[in-house]
LOGUTI-80037 format. One record per residue (C-alpha): residue in one letter; z, y, x. Coordinates in steps of 0.02 Angstrom, whole numbers, plus 50000, padded with zeros to 5 digits. Each point is the difference from the previous one (the first is absolute). Layout:
BEGIN
AZYX ...
! end
This chain:
BEGIN
M500005000050000 P499575017250070 G501405009750076 N499965013749869 A500324988349854 P501914999150012 R500205018949992 P499575002349814 L500954984049965 L501565006850085 V499885016449905 F499754990149839 I501584989450026 L501065014850059 L499535010449848 C500514986149882 I501654996850089 M500375018750014 S499725001849813 F501304986849966 S501195006450134 A499895017649931 R500564993749832 A501414989750076 Q500685014150108 A499835014449879 L501584996049897 P501425012650023 E501744994450059 K501015012849899 L499895008149830 S500765013449893 L500524996049821 Q500695011749868 V500124992249825 R501245001949859 N500474987249868 V498504988550027 T499914981049998 L500184989450156 K498224994149969 E499375018050015 V500955001950163 F499234984050066 N498265006149949 Q500255016450093 I500564990750156 T498404989749992 A498925015449972 K500775009850145 T500194986350130 G498804986149955 Y501424987349990 D499924988349849 L501684994849928 F500294982449935 Y501544995049900 S500564989449853 N500395008349833 Q501374986949980 Q500915008350145 I499515018249981 N499915010149840 D498605011750050 Q500215010049837 Q501675006850059 K499985019150019 V500405008050168 T499945017150084 V499435001950182 N499925015550111 M499574995050178 K498945008150135 D499214991550152 A500914983949960 T499504982650051 V499524987249868 Q501584990450043 E501085015349968 V499175003049831 L500224981849948 K501834999950054 T500305015749896 V499244993349839 L500534981650017 G501705000850085 E500754986350108 K499664984849890 F498194997950053 T499074996050158 W498175002050043 R498744994350127 E498315007650045 K498484989650045 D498175005450004 K500435016349909 I500884990349860 I501855002849973 H500894985049921 I501625004949910 R501324987249948 K501854999149967 K501114995850146 E500564981850001 D501825005450018 A499925011149848 S501544998849890 P499934988549851 D500215014949887 S498325006750056 L499054984149961 P499254997049828 S501044988449893 P499144984949923 S499575002049818 K500414981849964 P500874985550085 I499074991450139 D499364982549961 S500674989350142 S498614987249970 I498655012550051 V499394997250177 S499605014950111 I498435001550103 K500185006850175 G498705005350125 K499255013450109 I498575012249972 T499035003950159 D498395008050056 L498634990150087 K500915001350166 G501584992449926 E501035016049996 G501165001949853 L499585013049868 P501585008949936 G499955006349822 A498634988349940 S500084996949813 I500164982249932 K499894996749814 L500024984149900 K498435001249893 G500355001049813 T501875003550021 D501135014750038 K500574992250163 G499615009950156 T500665005150169 V499525008350164 T500074993650177 N501355005650122 E499675008750164 N499424983550076 G498804995949858 V501154986549929 F500234997749812 S500904989349874 I499584999049816 P500654988849859 D498714988249924 P500304996749814 T498304991349992 R500714985950108 G498534999650120 K498605002449873 G499735018750012 T499045012450106 L500625013150121 E499155017150002 V500185008250171 S499505017950039 F500265012450140 I499265017250028 G498504999250116 F499744981449974 Q499044989149879 S501084993049860 R500124981149981 E500464987449867 V500814984050066 L500344984349898 I501794993850027 K499574981449981 D501824994150000 R500365008150169 T501625008950041 V499425007750164 I498375009949999 N499395010750143 I498555011549956 N498765009650110 L499225016049934 T498355007250059 G499735018650026 E499015008849864 G498675004550126 S499884982450067 T498544989049954 L500554985250107 N500274988949850 D498375005149917 V498774985949980 V498385002450097 V498444990749943 I499114990950141 G498594987450000 Y500374985749879 G501835004849985 S501335013450012 V501465003950114 R501445012150011 K499545015450100 K501404997050125 D499294982750037 V498205005750029 T499294995850172 A498305008049967 S499425018150003 V499985004849816 S499885017149917 S500615001149821 I499565012349862 N501084997749845 K499725005349821 E501195014950015 A498895007650134 M498504997949886 S500795005449837 E500435017050073 R498165004650021 T498405001749901 L498884986050062 F498214995449956 S499754985450121 L500874988050118 A499465010850147 D500905014849920 A501594989749993 M499894995050183 K499475016350082 G501305006850118 K501214985849964 A499774987750144 A499765002350187 G498484991750074 V499065000149835 Q498565012350004 I499255004049830 T498425010449984 Q499195003349832 N498164998350040 D499645015849902 G500665009149847 T498964990849870 P501074994349853 G500284981550020 S499334999850179 E500674986950117 S501215003550141 T499934993150175 I501684991850040 R500294994350177 I501594991750063 R500235002450187 G498205004750029 A498344991149976 S500014981950058 S498154996349989 I498305007750034 S498924990949872 G501214988049915 G500945013149899 S501735007750023 T500595001449819 P501744992849973 L500324985449883 Y500775004449832 V501164987749913 I500435005049821 D501314988949919 G499504986150119 V498125001749972 M498965004350154 Q498725013749972 D498765009650106 D500525016849928 A501215008049878 N499015015449951 N500174997249813 I501854996049984 N501045011549891 P501365007950110 G501164999949849 D499994980950004 I500674999050177 E501804994850030 S499954999750190 I498825000050149 E500314991050164 I498845002350149 L499994985650124 K499445006550169 D500414987850139 A499504981950030 S501664993249936 G499565006849829 T498104997849999 A499744983250088 I500484990849840 Y498365006849929 G499034993250147 A498175004749998 R500325014949886 G501515007850085 A499275008750153 N499895017049915 G501744999749924 V500564995149825 I500525011249855 M501154990849880 I500075007449825 T501264994249870 T499775006149822 K501335002949870 T500764985349907 G501124998749849 K501894998750008 A501214991249884 G500705011449866 K499355010949862 T498175004449993 R499595016050095 L498565011849964 E499395012450129 L498695013449964 Y499175010850130 A498795014349974 N499275011950128 T498695013449974 G499345014050108 F498485006750089 Q499224999750171 K498935011850103 P499214999550172 G501325001850133 H498845008750123 L498195005650004 V498805000250147 G499525017350062 L498165003549961 M498955015750019 D499845012449859 A498325008049956 S500015014250128 Q500604988750141 Y498684987249956 A498625013149993 H500515006750170 A500014982550076 R498284996149930 F499355016650066 L500664995850174 A499264982649992 S498275004649937 S499695017650066 Y500685000050179 T498974993250144 Y500495000350183 T498975002050158 P500585002350179 A499445014750105 D498265000250074 A499964992650174 T499155015750069 D500865013449895 P501834997749948 N499845014149873 K498794991149885 P500024982949911 A499034985650072 A499154997749831 S499965008649831 L499544995849821 V499045010849877 G501095007149862 Y501594999950104 T500925015050071 Y500724996350172 Y501675005250070 R500914997550162 D501604989849996 S500805010450138 P500035018450051 L498685007450113 G500204994850180 T500904983949953 P499054983450016 G499764991449835 G498794993649870 F499135006549844 W500154996649814 G498605002349876 V500605003949823 G498934998149844 T500745014949913 D498994997249842 N500334981349986 T500974991849860 Y501845004949993 H499705015550108 D501015009149867 W501434987550009 Q501315013749977 K499415002549820 Y500594982549954 N501755007249992 S499585010149846 P500904995149839 D498364996849907 S499314987950131 I500134981249985 N501514992950091 T500324982449938 D501574990950054 W499414982149980 Q501694992350035 N500825009749860 A498554995349887 M500164981450037 F501884997950008 Q501115000749849 N501824999649955 S500174983349913 A501344992049894 I501084985150047 Q500984989549880 E500964983850025 Y501004989449879 R501064984550030 I501044988649892 N501184986150050 V500964988149889 S501204988050083 G501504989449961 G500524982249970 S501434988149997 K500834988450123 D498544987949993 T498545011249953 K499475016350080 F498455010449972 S499195016450049 F498435007549924 S499215015950065 G498445009949964 G499255015350080 Y498575012249981 L499425013150126 D498645012949964 Q499605010450153 G498585012349984 G498885003150150 L499985016250095 I498104999749992 V499235002749830 Y499474984349906 S501144988350098 G501634991349960 Y501104984750017 N500914989349872 R501184985550031 Y500774988049875 N501404988050049 G500954986049916 R501314988150069 F501084986349926 N501374991550103 F500924985549919 Q501404988650058 Q500634985049902 K501314987050042 L499244983949936 A501474989350053 P501595002650101 S499034996650159 V498235005749952 N499375017949986 L498295006249949 T499305016850058 S498415007749937 N499175015950065 I498465006749912 S499195016650043 T498395008749957 S499195016350049 R498405009249960 T499345015250092 E498565011249951 I499205012250122 D498675011949937 G498995012850093 Y498895001350151 I501475000850117 T500374991450165 G498784991650117 S500894983349987 M499664999749813 N498255006649988 G499044983849984 G499414999650179 V499615018550023 A500645004150173 S500935016149964 N500675010849863 N498485010249948 V501035011149886 I501125005850143 T498605002050127 S498895008949873 M501435011649957 F500275004150184 H498165003650027 Q499655010949848 P499585018050052 P501175012749919 V498485010849962 K499394986449882 P500545002749820 L501104987349915 T498954991849864 F500604985549896 S498284997049925 D498864998850151 V499474982249954 E499515005249825 D499165015950064 N498904989950119 E499674985249886 G498145002550007 V499895003050187 D499264984850081 G501014993550148 Y501485011649968 I501574994250092 T501645008749964 T501265004250134 N501155008349875 P501684991250022 Y500495003849821 S498454991049938 L500354985350115 A501774998449933 Q499395001649821 K498414989850001 V500334985750122 T500914985349922 N501204990450109 S501364990449911 R501074986250072 Y501144988849899 N501244987750073 T500994987449900 E501304988950080 W501094985949933 I501364991550101 T501064985749935 R501384990450086 L501024985549934 A501454993550103 L501184985449970 D501654999450096 W500994983850001 T501765000050072 I500054982050062 S501775001050065 K501245012250069 N498965001850158 F498214996349950 T498785009949891 F498164996549968 R498745012849942 T498214997749945 T498885014349948 G498255002449936 N499135016850022 Y498355004449919 S499165017050011 T498335007749951 N499285016650054 N498415006549918 T499115015850056 N498555008049906 T498985014150074 D498745009549892 A498945012950089 Y498475010249957 Y499135012650114 P498735010549902 K498275003450069 Y500445018350031 T501384995450125 S499754996050184 A500744982549975 G498804996149858 A498445010250036 K499054987550107 F500354986549871 G499505010149847 G501784997749938 R501134985850054 A501254989549902 V501204987950086 L501234988349912 A501174989250104 R501224986949938 G501264992650120 A501354986949968 I501364992650109 T501034985249942 R501424992550099 F501164985349973 M501534995850104 N501294986149990 E501645000950096 N501244985750022 L501605004650090 L501634990850034 Y501565010150044 Y501634994450081 K501555010950008 G501634993650069 K501405000950126 V500684989350138 G501845003450009 K500605017449960 D498975010250120 H498264992450012 S498775004749862 F498224993549983 N498525005149892 V498464989150018 M498345001049908 G498424989650013 G498464997449895 A498144999549974 I498795012549924 F498234997649939 E498805014049954 T498215002149942 N498985016049983 K498335003949920 N499105016650015 S498375003449907 I498945015449973 I498395002949907 T498975015950010 A498585005349887 E498895015150033 N498535008349915 Q498965015050049 H498725012449935 Y500645006149831 D499015010049875 I501505001049884 E501645003750091 I501185004449859 L500874982850000 G500315000250186 P500624983250070 Y500174993149825 G498145001049975 L499694988050143 G498494992649914 N499145016849983 G499485000350182 T498264993950045 V500304994450181 P501374987049995 V500774994550164 I500364981650028 P501844997249951 T501184994150135 Y501404987649978 S501234994050129 I501474988349992 T501294996950135 K501344986850000 W501394995950119 A501554989249998 M501594999250100 A501394987250022 S501665004650079 F501594991550056 L501505010650040 G501844999350043 R501455011250042 A501774996650062 E501385013150000 Y501674997850087 N501545011049983 Y501624998050097 K501485009749930 E498805013549939 R499965005250181 Y498614990250084 M498374996649909 A498384991450042 T498374996949906 L498584988050043 T498355000349906 M498404989950009 R498445000449895 G498374990750017 D498455006249908 G498364990849977 S498555010849940 S498264995549943 R499385016250081 F500064991950171 S499104985050072 R500764983150029 N500345004850182 N501235013649948 K500424995949821 W501885001250025 G501085013750071 Y501864998950037 F501185014849995 P501814998150063 S501385012850015 A501825000850056 A501305013549974 V501835002550045 A501285013049947 W501765004450054 R501195009849888 A501025007850139 S501065009449872 E500814983349954 E500654997650177 K501835003650037 F499625013750125 L499145010249864 R501084996449849 N501215014050046 V498605012550027 H500125007149826 A498495011350017 V498854984950021 S499854990549836 N498464989950049 L499124996450163 K498664986650010 F498754996150137 R498394990849957 A498594992250100 S498484990249943 L498434992350073 G498614991649903 Q498204998949946 S499005003449843 G498144999849963 N498535008549916 T498604992049900 S499325015949920 I498184996150037 P498604994249885 S499754981649968 Y498664989450083 L500005009950163 T500074984150103 L498364994449920 S498235005150040 T499335009749849 I498365007349940 A499755016749914 N498655009849909 Y498885010950106 F498675012649949 S498645000150133 P498114998450022 M499974981150012 D498114999850020 G500065014350123 T499395013549879 T500754999149826 P501915000749981 D500694985949895 Y501634990949970 G500434985650114 V501514992050080 V500695000550176 V501384990550089 E501405012749993 R501214992450125 P500254984350104 E501304986749968 N501675002850086 A501134984849983 D501235007650125 L500445015149893 K501895000149975 W501475009549930 E500595016750059 T501794997550058 T501295013850015 T501514997350111 Q501425012249975 F501675003250083 N501285010849911 G501705006250056 G501095009549878 V501725006849965 D500855004049835 L501465012150010 G501185005349860 L501285013850025 W501505005449898 N499884986349867 D498115001250010 Q499975018249950 V498755001350143 S498784985850030 I498804999450147 T498674986950029 A498914999950155 D498634987650047 W498914998450155 Y498494988649993 V498504993750095 K498614992149896 R498444992350077 T498544992649905 K498854988450095 D498364991349957 L499405015249904 L498694996149870 I498575011850042 R498275001549926 Q498745003550138 V498225006049981 T498924988050100 P498455004750100 G498354998749906 Y499344986950120 S501404988149946 G499184997849830 Y501625004449910 R500635015849920 S501844998150044 S501344987450042 W501884998549982 T501074995550148 N501795000350066 L500155013450131 G501445009150082 S501685006349941 I500875015149923 Q501785005050040 N501145011149896 S501715005150063 G501235012349933 L501705005949945 E500675002649824 V501595008649945 N500755001649825 V501555010549966 S500925000849833 A501565010349970 R501115004349854 L500445017450060 I501045005249849 T500754988249870 R501055010649884 K500294996249818 E498875014049941 F498905002750153 G499094988450117 W498725001450138 N499064985250074 I498695000550135 D498744986750053 A498925003050153 N498794989450098 I498835001950147 G498774987950077 F499044999850164 N498534988150023 R498844998050148 S498454989249987 K498964993150143 A498424989750013 I500074985650124 E498614989050065 I498675004949876 G498595000450126 P498805014850008 D500375015949902 L499754998049813 S499065015249933 L500305004449818 D498945010249880 P500705003049825 A498275005949943 V500685014949905 V498895012850088 S498264993850035 G499445001550181 I501675002250087 G500204981850048 T501554994650094 T501555009749950 A501394988150052 I500294987050132 I501114985050036 R500324998250185 N501044987850099 G501765005950037 Q499875015049884 P500605003749822 I499074994749844 G499175013949900 Q499405011950136 W498695013249966 F498615000550129 G498765013950035 Y499605016350089 E501335012550050 T499585018349980 N500895015550063 G499345015149907 I498395009849974 F498775007050126 Q500265018849982 N498485005850098 Q498594994750114 A501095002650154 E501204986349940 I498554988249969 D499315003050175 A501734998150078 S500304983249917 G498964991150131 L499344988149867 T498184994749998 V499904990749833 I501085000349844 N499684985449882 G498184999050044 Q499665018750004 A499615008850163 I501285013350042 S498625013149987 K499894996249814 I501855002849968 R500455016649921 P501655009649986 G501024995349847 T499854981250031 R501384988250053 K500624996950175 F500104981650043 I501134993150136 D499064990750135 Q501234985650020 N499104991150143 G499385015550091 D498154995150003 K499455016849925 I499304990949848 I500834998949830 N499594983049924 A500834984449930 N500824996750169 D501115015249971 R500844993049845 V501894997750010 I501484995649892 L500305014649881 G501614994449916 Q500894985849913 G500004997049813 Q501744992149997 P501525011749995 A501285000550141 F501374998149870 S500245001649812 G501394998349875 G500915007249852 L501585008849946 T500804998349828 N501445010849939 T500894995949838 F501245012349927 R501124996349851 Y501025012949904 K500824994349840 G498544994349893 F498655007550112 D499034990850133 L498805008150124 N498884988750103 I498955007450142 V498794989650102 V499175006450159 Q498664990750097 Y499385003950173 S498754993950127 Y499675006450175 G498694997850133 N498474992449917 K498285007850019 L498875001249848 Y498114999150005 N499485013249872 A498214994049975 N499745013049863 R499915013550133 V498444992550079 A498955006449855 L501115014649951 E499825008050172 A498214995350043 G499225015649928 R498254992850007 S499644998149814 D500265009349837 N501664990949971 N501625009649993 M501155000250151 S501865000250035 S500885016749987 G500444998950185 S498165001350042 A499995017349921 S500785006050162 S498764990550109 W499255007250157 W498605012649984 P499335012250130 S500275018350025 L498365009649986 Y499545014650113 D498515011649986 M498584994750114 N499735017650068 S501635009549991 G501174985350019 A501065006849858 L501014987449899 V499084996849835 E501094986149930 K501614992750070 G499984981350014 N501384987149981 P500484991750165 N500774984849913 N500394985350113 T500244986949862 Y498545000249879 R498234999950065 M498655011449931 P499174993549839 G498274993350032 S500394993550173 P499144983850057 E500344983549910 E501634991850050 L500114982549926 L501364995550123 M501814994649994 L500895015550063 S501805004450039 D499775014449876 W500054987649856 I501674992750057 E501525008449923 D501884998050007 G500524988949855 S501885003050016 F500895005449843 V501675002349913 R499864997649812 L501235004049861 S499454984349913 D501114999149848 V501345010549915 T500824993249842 L501425008349905 S500804989549863 Y501475001749882 D500964985449927 F500755004649833 P501754993149971 A499904981949943 R500114997149814 R500374984549900 W498144997949967 G499515001050184 A499495012550134 F498725013850014 T499245008350154 L498835015050016 F499055003550161 L498835012550080 S498914994550144 G498785007250125 K498924990250121 N499115006250156 L500775017249977 L499845006450178 I499184994450162 S500075007250174 T498464995350102 K498655007350110 Y498654989149922 S498585009749918 G499444986549877 Y500704995649831 D501454989850068 P500474992450169 E500564983949916 V498274992749977 N499044984350045 T498174999549948 R499744981450020 Q498125000550017 G499184984550072 G501644990350005 F500645009750150 G501625005749923 D501124991750129 L498905003750150 M499745018349951 P501585003649900 S499845018949988 L498255003149937 D499625013349869 F498295001049920 A499715006249822 S501764994949952 Y500785004749834 P501365013450009 R501804994949976 S500815006349841 R501585010149975 V500924993249850 F501295008149885 S500764989349863 F501414999049874 G500714984649917 F501454990149934 K500774982850009 A501024993149856 Q501034984049999 F500664991949843 
! end
């Protein structure tokens, strides 16, 4: 890791600890109190308010309604208590809690007399209440449930309470700052009870692969996001719920399109061609994505990051695993929950484009200025001149320079007039973007009995698009059911469905094969001097060959609708064979159907050459999985605990897609639904892909005295995607953990409530490649088979490769979990090294080989990094609370042994070619091109450069106002050999900060995200700053370089130029090159989410909450595009070029209001 990485990490940790320390040290030692004839309770409340000390006592010992008068100045708390309580009481302070009790030697007269004779046959229960470190808790309350019997512990935490239930009752134990417990007596007379701090999550159950475990027993690196963290925010997707919540998890929404996918990467990209998307497991069902899940259905999220957690998923675990558990019913009365949220959204930021006068001036510079150097024999006249141009010097008399000819009567010579109020000045972004409505509704009904539990939920989201004529709808339904069929047999059923509808000509990934978003690019290019007309298509209906570039017409007239329907069913049977053995068998069946309906009219660029084009695509994925698992849970002696699991899994998958297309339409009104109206049908295509997998897996967990823990895992996967030579892959892992806080030498360190060290080493795999790659295949090919006339034929697409095998990721992880002050502060840190070998790479083969491409295993990728999570309960008063959760993650990637440089072209800007490179020993996702350092200001600078050729042009042809290129190799020629690394797409570090404030019934939740150090390729600027066409340009180009003009004879200044050193002069030579100018700083700090809610006091009928929410309210960034959090995944290069922006959709700023009601 680079030497500068620990510095922001150290600042991050110190800030969090200082925040907590400031709270802990800010409490005053003395107070002044002047009250007259008030209750003891009021005195106690004032002590708490002025000092921060909470007072704990029993109403059986103290009558806090007794009236007192106090007049004390600069007194200690002890002096005040002694004044109001006298000598019969004693107190003890611990962790800012004062425990008050009567002295044991108090006189009998001061003790309460029994209201009735004591039954000598009643047995008393004795015991001790302690914290997790075994220290007694004085003043803890113990009650016998359902009776009036109660007591408090003495200064050592010891208690005694009569038991009239004769061993059949339940003790209720509570203590301020700790979680209350109910303990069954079960005929015992001695019961010792441990309490867990309110901030502690050590006893929380964490879901892991094919099982669950207490958090304090976890040996893997796991990040958890619970339902409380999600319920405090307005969420539209799973990615919303996870953003800023877990270190090492980088989430980038590909663009701002409603319903658009997000790129989620856990500890960096692990593959070049095989995919780096994590595995999603929803209620035990493995899925490739979770884009359509309703966030309101989620109970908890666990993110498995190291090999100890992911190896149990074998060939699917290399990229991490996201475990999602949805809500289930609980025994008791039926509960109804209603949720409604409505609001609006608008573009968060717009790109700066020229207005009419700026555009007119730029076009005048581009079309009416021509440069010529001085004549070789006379430096006071141009070497050449054009008719119709007036010539000027670019320097005063007597100063060497060149000459500019200006066509003073050319178009836009009167560019200043375009500022007039009556001139056309169209803002195409404002015309195309709209403030759109958002509404979301959810319902959940849950309940059950001891043997039957159920939960039904439904949801609807309607999110309008920011671009006119676009939008997104999502419908969700889920039914979870649990039934005890017999004392030892339980049935669990999970059924979910979702449907999404996306309308509008929106993102490139959804445009039926069109490479980019024509609406966005057309909007960028529209000249502001062109009037906004909504009827240009109708106005030009009779014009033969008319093609509209009007973005409004494209959004209105082009049909592009995508519908996705998904069903997932799971049926599980659990049989408790004995006290130690349980068997589970499950059957999972899922279907996913996607329909795409597209029509490109003949007057659009995408449909013109076809005379109108309709495309209908129907895709279907069906999957079946059967799991058979046997569990053992038991102990050997008192201290040795074992959990063992083993089983077999079988899975089949079928993926089919059919596409129908027709062209040349005379009647276009029906669009894609008039498929038969076209007269040039295209041969339909149909493909079907099948694969199957068989797996055998096992895991053994060992726990000694809850102090030493070990986990061993092994999984073997056999996949039909690979040949018989490498059909099976085996993925082992081992992990150990040591809870040092349970050792004697730490038990008396009261500040440390938990300290655990973890280490793991293991392997997982990746099979995310198409089927049949080991086989030699043929493909269609359109070529002149007879040498003259093109026709369809077939070619051998790739050779057989029986040696193709799994990608395997080996990962080491070392971690520490630290809890301080009863887990009021929790810190988790993990360091990891992850290396993927045998990378699955698709290579383009030379033409003489006879093949188009081939797949092979080549080289390795390494990711290493550091992750830190800090959680703190800074203030925990009765009426006010403040919690903070912060995380930061550093990841460094490196390519190893990949052979020659891999050049990458995302094909977003035609003609540029290579824009990124993968090179041995260097990070993944590096931009590669020419480095520039300003603008040539005059001929003297050009001559002084010493260059002979710049990108194929002789230096004599280069004029002032063009870019300076850095000659990297010093050969005086600027060409492809001068290309260098321009920046890295991956950030140096990223993370999030969540603050939650509570005051009485109000809750304020603030989420901040940040990312630092990544470089964005803003491909939009290539066209927006070219200045060689009639297209509009970026507003920055309005201050581009242009020359000063001096009179040829007198040398007087005629027009002052603009010696800009950033933007070249419009109309300069073509530059279809990857330049450092297009690379921008992608760092940002975003105020991602602010939610203010109010919980009305609970009523007999239920609870009611109102909330206000804002998303993406503020962002601090230097990036000039719509948003720095972008990933235009053109050409499948999303992981290799992770910070690419081309024609992306702007991110919305959302304001909403809603309620949640529970009955």
